[in-house]
C-alpha positions as CSV (number, residue, x, y, z in Angstrom):
1,X,63.5,-0.8,23.3
2,X,61.5,-0.6,20.1
3,X,58.8,1.1,22.1
4,X,61.6,3.8,22.9
5,X,62.4,3.8,19.3
6,X,58.8,4.7,18.6
7,X,58.5,7.3,21.1
8,X,61.7,9.1,19.8
9,X,60.1,9.1,16.4
10,X,56.8,10.4,17.4
11,X,58.5,13.1,19.4
12,X,60.5,14.1,16.1
13,X,57.2,13.7,13.7
14,X,56.6,17.3,13.3
15,X,60.1,17.7,12.1
16,X,59.6,14.9,9.8
17,X,56.5,16.6,8.3
18,X,58.5,19.9,7.9
19,X,61.1,17.9,6.1
20,X,58.6,16.5,3.7
21,X,56.9,19.7,3.0
22,X,60.2,21.5,2.3
23,X,61.2,18.8,-0.2
24,X,57.6,19.1,-1.7
25,X,58.2,22.8,-2.2
26,X,61.6,22.3,-3.8
27,X,61.5,19.3,-6.1
28,X,63.9,18.2,-8.6
29,X,63.8,16.0,-11.7
30,X,65.6,12.7,-11.9
31,X,69.4,13.0,-12.2
32,X,69.3,16.7,-11.5
33,X,68.7,16.2,-7.6
34,X,71.6,18.3,-6.5
35,X,69.9,20.6,-3.9
36,X,67.9,17.6,-2.7
37,X,71.0,15.6,-2.0
38,X,72.6,18.6,-0.3
39,X,69.6,19.0,2.1
40,X,69.7,15.2,2.9
41,X,73.6,15.5,3.7
42,X,73.0,18.5,5.7
43,X,70.4,16.9,7.9
44,X,72.4,13.6,8.3
45,X,75.5,15.6,9.5
46,X,73.2,17.5,11.8
47,X,72.2,14.3,13.4
48,X,75.9,13.3,14.1
49,X,76.4,10.9,11.1
50,X,80.0,11.0,9.8
51,X,80.1,7.7,7.6
52,X,78.3,9.4,4.6
53,X,79.1,8.8,1.0
54,X,77.8,11.3,-1.7
55,X,77.6,11.1,-5.3
56,X,77.1,7.5,-5.2
57,X,76.2,6.1,-8.6
58,X,75.2,9.8,-9.5
59,X,73.4,11.8,-7.0
60,X,72.7,9.1,-4.4
61,X,73.8,9.0,-0.8
62,X,74.8,6.2,1.4
63,X,75.1,6.7,5.1
64,X,76.0,4.2,7.8
65,X,74.7,4.2,11.4
66,X,77.2,1.9,13.4
67,X,75.7,0.2,16.3
68,X,77.7,-0.2,19.5
69,X,77.7,-4.1,19.3
70,X,78.4,-6.6,16.5
71,X,75.5,-8.0,14.3
72,X,74.1,-7.9,10.9
73,X,73.7,-4.8,8.6
74,X,70.3,-3.8,7.4
75,X,69.7,-1.4,4.5
76,X,66.8,1.0,3.9
77,X,66.2,2.9,0.7
78,X,64.3,6.0,0.1
79,X,64.1,7.4,-3.5
80,X,64.1,11.5,-3.8
81,X,63.3,12.4,-7.5
82,X,60.3,14.3,-8.5
83,X,58.2,14.4,-11.7
84,X,57.7,16.6,-14.7
85,X,54.0,17.8,-13.4
86,X,52.5,20.9,-12.7
87,X,51.5,21.1,-9.0
88,X,47.8,22.1,-9.0
89,X,47.3,21.9,-5.3
90,X,46.4,24.9,-3.2
91,X,48.4,24.3,0.0
92,X,51.1,26.1,2.1
93,X,53.6,23.5,0.6
94,X,52.8,23.6,-3.0
95,X,55.9,23.3,-5.4
96,X,57.7,26.5,-5.9
97,X,59.3,24.9,-9.2
98,X,57.0,25.5,-12.1
99,X,56.2,22.1,-13.9
100,X,58.1,19.9,-11.3
101,X,56.2,18.2,-8.4
102,X,56.6,15.5,-5.9
103,X,53.6,13.6,-7.2
104,X,54.5,10.0,-6.1
105,X,55.3,10.4,-2.4
106,X,59.2,10.4,-2.8
107,X,59.4,13.6,-0.5
108,X,57.6,11.4,2.1
109,X,59.7,8.4,1.7
110,X,63.0,10.7,2.1
111,X,61.7,12.5,5.2
112,X,61.0,9.2,6.9
113,X,64.2,7.9,6.2
114,X,65.7,11.1,7.7
115,X,63.6,10.4,10.8
116,X,64.9,6.9,11.1
117,X,68.3,8.2,11.0
118,X,67.4,10.7,13.7
119,X,66.0,8.0,16.0
120,X,68.6,5.5,15.7
121,X,71.6,8.1,16.2
122,X,70.0,8.6,19.6
123,X,70.3,5.0,20.4
124,X,73.1,3.5,18.8
125,X,74.1,1.7,22.1
126,X,71.1,-0.5,21.7
127,X,71.9,-1.6,18.3
128,X,73.7,-5.1,17.6
129,X,74.8,-4.4,14.1
130,X,74.5,-1.5,11.6
131,X,72.0,0.5,9.5
132,X,72.7,1.6,6.1
133,X,70.6,4.6,4.7
134,X,70.2,4.5,0.9
135,X,69.0,7.8,-0.4
136,X,68.6,7.1,-4.1
137,X,68.2,9.5,-7.0
138,X,66.4,8.9,-10.3
139,X,63.8,6.1,-9.6
140,X,61.3,7.7,-12.0
141,X,63.5,7.8,-15.1
142,X,65.1,4.6,-16.5
143,X,67.8,3.5,-16.3
144,X,67.2,4.6,-12.7
145,X,69.5,5.3,-9.8
146,X,69.4,2.0,-8.0
147,X,71.7,0.0,-10.3
148,X,74.6,2.6,-10.5
149,X,74.5,2.9,-6.8
150,X,74.6,-0.8,-6.4
151,X,77.6,-1.1,-8.9
152,X,79.2,2.0,-6.8
153,X,79.0,-0.2,-3.7
154,X,75.6,0.8,-2.0
155,X,75.1,-2.7,-0.7
156,X,78.6,-3.6,0.3
157,X,78.5,-5.5,3.7
158,X,74.5,-5.5,3.7
159,X,72.8,-8.5,4.7
160,X,69.2,-7.5,4.3
161,X,67.4,-4.7,2.3
162,X,64.0,-3.1,2.9
163,X,62.0,-0.3,1.4
164,X,58.4,1.1,1.2
165,X,56.3,3.0,-0.9
166,X,53.1,5.3,0.0
167,X,50.0,4.0,-1.4
168,X,47.3,6.3,-2.3
169,X,44.9,3.5,-3.0
170,X,45.0,2.3,0.5
171,X,43.7,4.0,3.6
172,X,46.0,5.2,6.1
173,X,46.7,2.5,8.7
174,X,47.1,-0.5,6.2
175,X,50.4,-2.1,5.6
176,X,50.3,-4.1,2.3
177,X,53.1,-6.7,1.4
178,X,53.4,-9.6,-0.9
179,X,55.8,-12.6,-1.1
180,X,57.4,-13.2,-4.5
181,X,56.8,-11.2,-7.7
182,X,55.2,-7.9,-6.6
183,X,55.8,-5.3,-9.2
184,X,56.3,-5.7,-13.0
185,X,59.2,-5.2,-15.3
186,X,58.9,-2.5,-17.9
187,X,60.6,-2.2,-21.1
188,X,60.0,0.4,-23.9
189,X,59.8,-0.3,-27.6
190,X,60.0,2.1,-30.6
191,X,59.1,0.8,-34.1
192,X,59.8,2.7,-37.3
193,X,58.0,1.6,-40.3
194,X,59.3,2.4,-43.7
195,X,56.9,2.1,-46.6
196,X,56.6,3.9,-50.0
197,X,54.6,7.1,-50.0
198,X,52.5,8.6,-52.9
199,X,49.4,10.4,-54.1
200,X,46.3,9.6,-52.3
201,X,44.6,8.6,-55.6
202,X,47.1,6.0,-56.3
203,X,47.3,3.5,-53.2
204,X,48.1,0.7,-55.5
205,X,51.6,2.4,-56.1
206,X,52.4,2.9,-52.5
207,X,53.0,0.8,-49.4
208,X,50.7,2.6,-46.9
209,X,52.6,2.9,-43.7
210,X,49.5,4.1,-41.7
211,X,47.5,1.1,-43.0
212,X,50.1,-1.4,-42.0
213,X,50.7,0.5,-38.6
214,X,47.1,0.2,-37.8
215,X,47.0,-3.6,-38.3
216,X,50.4,-3.8,-36.3
217,X,48.7,-2.2,-33.3
218,X,46.0,-4.6,-33.6
219,X,48.3,-7.6,-33.7
220,X,50.3,-6.2,-30.9
221,X,47.3,-6.0,-28.7
222,X,46.6,-9.7,-29.4
223,X,50.1,-10.7,-27.9
224,X,48.5,-10.7,-24.4
225,X,45.2,-12.3,-25.2
226,X,46.4,-14.9,-27.8
227,X,50.2,-15.7,-27.1
228,X,50.8,-15.2,-23.4
229,X,49.5,-17.8,-20.9
230,X,46.3,-16.4,-19.4
231,X,47.4,-17.0,-15.9
232,X,50.6,-14.7,-16.4
233,X,49.7,-10.9,-16.0
234,X,51.3,-9.0,-18.9
235,X,50.3,-5.7,-20.6
236,X,51.4,-4.2,-24.1
237,X,50.6,-0.5,-24.4
238,X,50.8,1.6,-27.5
239,X,51.5,5.3,-26.3
240,X,52.5,6.9,-29.5
241,X,51.5,6.4,-33.0
242,X,52.8,9.3,-35.4
243,X,52.6,9.2,-39.3
244,X,51.8,11.6,-42.2
245,X,52.3,15.1,-43.0
246,X,49.3,16.0,-45.2
247,X,45.7,14.7,-45.9
248,X,46.0,13.7,-49.4
249,X,49.5,11.9,-49.3
250,X,50.0,8.5,-48.4
251,X,52.5,8.4,-45.7
252,X,55.8,6.6,-46.4
253,X,56.8,6.3,-42.8
254,X,55.2,5.6,-39.3
255,X,56.5,5.5,-35.7
256,X,54.9,3.6,-33.0
257,X,56.1,3.6,-29.4
258,X,55.1,1.8,-26.2
259,X,55.8,-0.3,-23.3
260,X,55.6,-4.0,-22.4
261,X,55.1,-5.2,-18.8
262,X,55.4,-8.7,-17.1
263,X,55.5,-10.4,-13.8
264,X,58.2,-12.9,-14.8
265,X,61.4,-13.1,-16.8
266,X,60.2,-15.6,-19.1
267,X,57.2,-13.6,-20.1
268,X,59.3,-10.5,-20.2
269,X,61.5,-12.1,-22.9
270,X,58.5,-13.7,-24.7
271,X,56.9,-10.3,-25.1
272,X,60.0,-8.9,-27.1
273,X,60.2,-12.0,-29.2
274,X,56.5,-11.9,-30.0
275,X,56.8,-8.2,-31.3
276,X,59.8,-9.1,-33.4
277,X,58.0,-12.2,-34.9
278,X,55.1,-9.9,-35.8
279,X,57.1,-7.4,-37.5
280,X,59.1,-10.2,-39.5
281,X,55.7,-11.5,-40.7
282,X,54.3,-8.2,-41.7
283,X,57.6,-7.3,-43.3
284,X,56.9,-10.0,-46.0
285,X,53.1,-9.8,-46.2
286,X,52.9,-6.2,-46.6
287,X,56.3,-5.4,-48.1
288,X,57.3,-3.0,-45.6
289,X,60.7,-2.5,-43.9
290,X,61.1,-2.0,-40.3
291,X,63.6,-1.1,-37.3
292,X,62.8,-2.1,-33.7
293,X,64.5,-0.6,-30.7
294,X,63.9,-1.9,-27.2
295,X,65.0,0.2,-24.2
296,X,65.2,-2.2,-21.3
297,X,63.6,-0.8,-18.0
298,X,63.4,-2.3,-14.5
299,X,63.1,-6.1,-13.8
300,X,60.5,-7.8,-12.0
301,X,60.4,-6.9,-8.3
302,X,60.6,-9.9,-6.3
303,X,60.2,-9.8,-2.5
304,X,61.9,-12.8,-0.7
305,X,59.4,-15.0,1.3
306,X,60.9,-15.0,4.9
307,X,61.5,-11.2,4.9
308,X,58.2,-10.4,3.7
309,X,56.6,-12.9,6.2
310,X,58.4,-10.6,8.8
311,X,57.0,-7.4,7.6
312,X,53.4,-8.9,7.6
313,X,54.0,-10.2,11.2
314,X,55.3,-6.9,12.3
315,X,52.6,-4.9,10.9
316,X,50.2,-7.1,12.7
317,X,51.9,-6.7,16.0
318,X,52.9,-3.1,15.7
319,X,49.4,-2.0,14.6
320,X,46.6,-4.6,14.5
321,X,45.9,-7.9,12.6
322,X,43.5,-5.9,10.5
323,X,46.4,-3.5,9.5
324,X,48.4,-6.1,7.6
325,X,47.0,-7.0,4.4
326,X,48.2,-8.9,1.2
327,X,49.4,-6.6,-1.7
328,X,47.6,-7.2,-5.1
329,X,50.4,-7.4,-7.9
330,X,51.1,-4.1,-9.3
331,X,51.9,-3.7,-13.2
332,X,54.0,-0.6,-12.3
333,X,57.6,-0.9,-11.9
334,X,60.3,0.2,-9.5
335,X,64.0,0.0,-9.6
336,X,64.2,-1.4,-6.0
337,X,63.9,-4.7,-7.9
338,X,67.7,-4.4,-8.5
339,X,68.3,-4.2,-4.6
340,X,66.2,-7.4,-4.4
341,X,68.1,-9.2,-6.9
342,X,71.4,-8.8,-4.8
343,X,70.0,-9.2,-1.3
344,X,67.0,-10.8,0.7
345,X,64.5,-8.3,1.5
346,X,61.0,-7.0,1.1
347,X,59.4,-3.8,-0.5
348,X,56.0,-2.9,1.0
349,X,53.2,-0.5,0.8
350,X,52.0,2.1,3.4
351,X,48.4,3.3,3.1
352,X,48.1,7.1,2.8
353,X,44.5,8.2,2.1
354,X,41.7,9.2,4.2
355,X,38.1,10.4,3.9
356,X,39.5,13.9,2.5
357,X,39.2,13.7,-1.4
358,X,42.4,15.6,-1.3
359,X,44.3,12.4,-0.3
360,X,42.7,10.2,-2.8
361,X,44.3,11.4,-6.1
362,X,46.4,8.7,-7.6
363,X,50.1,8.7,-7.8
364,X,51.4,10.9,-10.6
365,X,48.3,13.2,-10.5
366,X,48.8,17.0,-10.5
367,X,46.9,17.2,-7.2
368,X,48.5,14.4,-5.5
369,X,48.8,14.5,-1.7
370,X,48.7,12.1,1.3
371,X,47.6,11.9,4.8
372,X,51.0,12.7,6.6
373,X,50.2,10.2,9.6
374,X,51.3,7.7,6.9
375,X,55.0,8.9,7.6
376,X,54.7,8.1,11.2
377,X,53.5,4.3,10.4
378,X,56.2,3.9,7.6
379,X,58.8,5.0,10.3
380,X,57.3,2.7,12.9
381,X,57.4,-0.3,10.5
382,X,61.2,0.5,9.7
383,X,62.0,0.8,13.5
384,X,60.1,-2.5,14.0
385,X,62.3,-4.2,11.4
386,X,65.4,-2.7,13.0
387,X,64.2,-3.9,16.5
388,X,63.6,-7.5,15.3
389,X,67.3,-7.8,13.7
390,X,69.5,-5.6,15.8
391,X,67.8,-5.3,19.4
392,X,68.6,-7.9,21.9
C-alpha cells in the first residue's frame, strides 16, 4: 500500500512543484500570511477535506484526514511564512512581492504537505488512524506560531508529531536525522548602559559608555570560552553596538544587542545568569548603570529516540542505506521544538542541493533556491511514516 501512496504522489508531483512556485511568487511575512492561508484552505477543500480549522493561534490551519479504521493519530507540520529579503534570482517564479522572499524553503514544506493531503485523501480506506496536517504561520519571527497553535488545540488527540526541513547544505537524496537535542534554543538580549557624558578633553569627568561597552563585549565573548563547559555547544553573538552622536563628545549611553544559543536548558539558563553577573560586576567597577532585557525565543529542539530511529530506518528502506545519515547539531532554532515538548516525534532534514550552484546558496540568502526533487523525497518520507503507523 505504501508503494501505491508513492505512486500517487509521483503522479501529483508536477502539481506539488506548481504549488511551490505559486507560493514562492507570492510570499508573506510572519503573522501576515493571509493570502497564503487562504490558498492552503482552498486546496484542502478541493481535495475533499471538511475537517478544517482556520485561524488557529493566528493564521494557522489544522486539517484532519480521518482514516476508515481505528488507530493512532499522526501530525505533520509545515511552516509557511517568508522573510524580509529581496529575491535576487532570475527565474520564472521569482518573488513578485518587493522585499519579501521564501528564502528558507517554507514554500516547499507547504507544497509537500498539500501533496501529502492529496495522496491520503485518495486512500482513506487504507488508513488505520488519522492524520492531522498542521500548517503553521510565523516560524521565522519569535514568539512564533507553534506555541499559540498548540494552545489553541493543534495537538489535541495527536499521538506522534513529525516535521521536516529542506537542507541546502546537503545533496538531494540525503535524509539527515538526529536523536536527542538537534537544534538550539535562542534568546535575544538588549543592554542599555548609562554612563556620564562630557567633553572629549575631560574624560576624567565622565563615565565613558563606549569604553565600558567595548570591555563588556569582550567579557561577553569569554562566557563561552571560560564559563561554559567546553563539551556543551553554546554561542553568544553581538549583533548591534550603538553609541555616540559626535566625534568630540564622550557618549553617555550605549546599547548592545545580541543573541545567546544553547543545546541544553541548563546552559540556556547559565548564559543568562552569566550576562547578568558580568553587568553587576561592571556596575561597581566602572561606575555605570545598566538595564538588561531578555526576549525568550524558542527552546532546544529535542527529537525523541524511538521516533528518530524510525525516521533513519525508513530513509534507508525507502531510498538506500547511504541516503540515511546522522545530522550534525545545528545552532539555528525552530519552534517545532514546542511540538516535541508535547508529543513524541522527530524533525528531520531533506537534502536539496545538486551540482547547479543555484541550489547551493545557504538558507536566508537572496538567491536561495533548491532542487525540487527534494519535495518528492520529503513526500515519500512522510508517506513512509504514515505507512508504518497506519497501514496494516
